N, C-alpha and C positions, 0 to 999 in steps of 0.2 A: 117221677116216682118224686120231685120235688113240688110241683104243680100238684101233685095229690095231699102231699103231705100241707102245702099252702093255704088250701080246701078246708081238710080237717081243721085248720086251725083258726080262718075265719071263721067258721061253722061255730068250733068251740067261743071262739069271742064274743059272737055275736051272742050265742045259748047261754053265757057267762052273765056277758050285759042284759039280758030279757032274766032272765031267772035267779040272778045277782048271789045272793053269798048262799041259797039252797042249793042252787045247780050249783056249788063249790063241793059243798058237803055230799050231794048225791053222785056226781063224775066220780071225787077220791073215794066213796063208799064201796062203786063199780073197780076202780083201780087196785084195790087193798083184796078182792074179791079175786076169782080166779078169770075175771071176763080180762080181755087183754088189751087196758087202755093204759099208758105209759103215761105217770105224773108228769112226765116232759114235758105232754100235750094240756095240761089242765092248770097248774099254778102258773108256768110263767106268762101267756095268755090274759089271766086274772090280775097279776102282779104291771101287768102291761095298762088295766084298766085302772089298779093304783096309781099309776105313775101317771095319769091324766086327770087323776084328779078325781074319778067316779065310785072308786072302791076303795076302801081300807085295808092296809098293808097286813095289817096285825090281824083282822079277824078273815080276812085270805088265808095266813099261815094255821090260826087256832080252829077254823072249820074244817080245814086241808085235814089236819091232824085228826079231829072228829072225825070224820069221815072214812081215815085209816084205819080208826079203831076199832068203830060198826064194822068196817069190812070184813077186818082181824077177827074180831069177835062172829063173824058170821062162818067164815070157813072153822074156826074151831070148835065151834057147838055142830057144824054141817058133817065135822069130820066123827064127833062124838056120836051123831045119831044115825051114819052109815054105817060106823060099831069094827071089831076085829074081822070079821071074817068077810065083810066086803073089800077091807083094804088087803087081807092077805091074798084076795081071788084078784084083787087089779094085777098083786105082785106076782102073782104067777107069771099071768099071765104076758109078763114082760122079762120073764125068764127068773125072778127071784123070788124065795119061798117064805115059810112062815120066821125063820130064823133072821132073815132081812129087817123083818119088821121088831122081832124081839130086841136087835139089836140097836135100832132106831129108837126104840119106845126107853132104854135104859139110858140108851145118849143123852136121852131130853128130860130125863129125869135127875140127870145129873149135870147136864152143864145146858138148861134149856131157855136161861136167862143170859147167857152170853150169844146163843145158839137165835134166838127172837130178835134182837137187840141186831148184829150182824148182819141178818136175814133181811131185814128192812131197808138197809144200805146200798144191797146189793139186786141190779135190775132181774129179772125174772126170777128169783128166789123169790123177792119181797112177796108176788101173791099167794106165795103156796107154802110161805113158813109160817104158816099158822095150822096148818094140817097137822103134822105132827106131833104141835104142841097141844094140839088138839087127841089126841090120839093115848099120849101120855099123860094126860090130865094133867098137864103144866099149872101150877097155883095163877088161878083168874089173878089175882093182884098183880101178882107178881109180873103177867103177861101181858097186861095191860098198862103197866108203867116199862114195861122195856120195849113195849112196843110205841109206841108213846115219844119214848127218847129219840127210838130208830131213825121212826117218821116225822118227830120235829125236827132234828137234823137235817137229812134230805129235802123238804118239805119249803124251808126256810133259803137253804141253796139256790133252791130254785125258783124262790119268789127275788131273792136278792141278782138271781140273772135277769128275769123276767124283767122287773123293774129296770134294772141300768140298760138294758140291752134293748129293749122293746121288742114289737109285732117283727121280729126276724128270725124262721126257723132255723136256717145257716148256721147265725150265730150262735142259738140257743144249745140245738144238740154237738157245737163245738166244744161252748166253754162248759156242758154239762159234761163231755164225754171224758174234757180234763178234769174236772172235778172227782171223775168216779177215776180215774190213776189215781191220783191223790189219796183218795178215797179208799182204795185197796191196799197202798202202801200202809195206810192207818190202820186198817185192818188187820197186815198180816202181823206190826206192832203190836195189837192191843194182844193177839192171840198167841202169841211169843214170851207176852207179860203175863197172861191170861194161865196157859199152858205151866212155867214156871211158878204162879201164885198157886194153880191148885195143888201143885207135887209137892209144894213147902207144906201147904196147910192138909195133905192126905196124908203124910208122915207124921205131923203131929197130932193130927187125929188118930193113928193109929199106934199110938206110944201112950196114949193117955190109958 
């Protein structure tokens, strides 16, 4: 398995080296759609090249974020294109009904910003968080801003890891998992704060 991962990283390093910055943008675009390509396999190898003086670390992060945004927009508009009937049909196939869809739609209308931001920080969820945002017709400007912030934090962390650790997939995954652990603690704290703030704001708005 490790040998297989090393082969993938070797291929990605060579691909990024050949394609340069457009390659980073394209791969991060794919990573942000439903294509199962982890960002841990893209940004750190590119940052490794930056540490060798072959690329610019700031451009790597910037193009990574841009690729993420365009990939997220692809999922956002794809969910709108697929439309409500097809999504409900898909939900029914896994034992969920129209009520589940309505709850998700209402939730995103109320909490779309925090959900988009947090979703971009969690592996597995970050690939699909744009779809419920699209279904709920979340404000596009807010969707782009909160997607960019979430992606920016994660891409910067991965670039930092790749730059200082180098071409070592075992260490990259080890430190990525450690960062993810602390990230989850941060997310839990953020959610508690958000719930407190939301309840306080809701009380004020009902009193008016």
